[in-house]
N, C-alpha and C positions, 0 to 999 in steps of 0.2 A: 193601423196596420201593424201586424206582428210578424217577426221573423224568428225562426227557431232552428237550432242545429244541434248535433251531437246526440247524446243518450236520450234526451227528452223526445226527440224525433224517432230515434231508432228502436226504442223499447217497444216490444210487441210485434215487430215486423218480421221476426224470425231471423233477421240478419245478426251476425255477431256484433257485440258492442266493442268495436275496435277504434283505436286512435285514428287510423287512416280513414275510416268512414266519417268520423267526426270532422277531420280536416277537410274532406271533400265536401261535407255539408257546409262547413264554414265558408269555403270558397264559393259555393253556389249561393249562399246567403249574401255574400259580399257583392257578387255580380248583380243579384236581383235587388239589393238595397240601392245600388248605384242606378239601376233602371228605374226604381220607384222614385228616386229623387229627381231624375230627369223626365219623369212622366212618360216612360216608354214601356212597351209590353215586356213582361218578365219572361225568363226562360222556364220551360217546363222541366221538371225533374225527369231525367232520362238515364237508363243504364247505358254504360258505354258499350260500343259495338264489339269490343274485343273481350268481354267478360266470358270466361269459360264456365259454363254451367254443367257441362257433361265431362266428368273426369275420364271417360273413355276415349276422349279426343287426345289425351296425353299418353305418352309412352312411359309408364311408371317404372319400367325396368332400368331406366337411366338414373333413377333417384335412390340412393341408399337411405335406409331408415335411420334417422337420428332422433333420439328421445328428446322430448321438450325440456328446455333448461328450467330447473326448479328455482323459482324466485324465493329468496329468503324473506322472512317476516320477523318482526319484533316479538320478543318473548312476551306471553300474556301478562306476566308480572310487571314488565316495563311499560306496557301499553297504558296502565292505569295512572302512571305518574308523569306522562309526557304527552305533548301534542304532536310528536313526530309521526311521520308516515308509518303506517303499520306494514305495508308491503314495501320492501326495500328495492331500490333500483338495481338493475343489472350492472355489473362491472363491465368495462369495455370488452373484455374477452368473452363474457357471457352474452353480451349483446351481439357480438359478431357470430358467436356459435348459434344463437337463436335465428339470426338473419339468414344463416346458411341453410336453414331448413326450408326456405322459400322455394317454391317450384317455378316461379316466374310464369305463372299461367298465362297463356296467350301472348307472351312477349318473347320475341327472338332474343336469345342469349348468345348468339354467334358461336354455336357449338360446332358448326361445319357439317353436321350430319347430312342435311339435304344436299350439300355441295359434293360430299364424298360418295353418297349412295346412289345418286342419279345415273342411270345407265346411258343416258343421252347427254349431249353438251347443253343442257337446258338451264342450269343454274350457274350464274356467274356472280362474281364479287370483285370489286376493286380493292376494298379494304375489309379486313376481318373485323367487323363491327356490328353491333346490334342492329338488326333490321336492314342492313345494307346489301342484302342479296337480291338479285333480280332474276325473275323466271322468264326465259325466252319462250313464249307460248307457241311460236311458230315451229319449234322443235319438240315440244312436249307431246308424249304419246299417251298421257293420262294413266300411267302405270300406278300412280299413288304411292310409290315407294317412299318418296320424300315425306309425304304426309304420315305414313305409318311410322317413320323413324324419327319424326320430330318430337323431342321429349316434352316440349312445352305446349304443343298443340296450336302453334301460331300459324300453321298452314292448314288450309281446308280445301276440299274439292268443290269447285263451282263450275257451272256450265260455261263453256267458252261459247261466245256469241259470234255469229257471222254478221258483220256490220251492215251488209247490204240487205240481207233478208230477215235478219233476226232469228235464224234457225240455230237451234242448239246442236253443237257438233259432238262434243265430248266433255268429260270432266277434266279440268286443268287445276293444278295447284296454285293457289294465290295466297299471299300473306293477307290476314284479315285486317290489318291496319290500312285504312284508305290512303292511297297516294304512293305506296311503295311500288305498286305495279299499276300505274295510272292509265296504261293503254286502254283498259276496259272498265276503269273504276266507275264511270257514270253509268254505263250500260248495266254493269253488275248490280249497282245500287238500285236500279229501276226494275230488276227481275221480280222481286216479290209483289210489287204493285201490278205488274203485267199479269202474274199468275191469278191475282184476285179478280181481274177483269174477265178472265177466260171462263 
């Protein structure tokens, strides 16, 4: 049995060859290796539920453009005489500058936009912290203002379900990370399967 991770797996998939993907692969390989040793069924490779594939879900007006930090390289004449890395590492300041370009796609960054723009008392928070906002669906009118003003796209409109009849009433904003708004999490997760049956 063979296990592989990193560039050898990612090459040709169309995904960028980034360290974060290699680390994710390594984690999956470690879990599956543990399962193989225990003779248990292995995990299928699945994309996370909160991966943003459509940038239109994000409000890009909140993100100023920062140019990519240029990575220094060894001079060609020096490369011939040494075994040092050709592409030099970022300094701490450069690394922070490059990290600041991250959009936090699909992840709440506690910007308070949803809390501030909601015209009804629908969004509450105890602490200003990532993902710790709660949407009170009983008050939500489905205006979608919070969704439109969320810079990272971590809110989406989903049908609100009536538990007794299963009738779709209106669109309500929910964070896409399961468990943040657990009142309907199980019902919402089952919606795509119900649509296939119809």
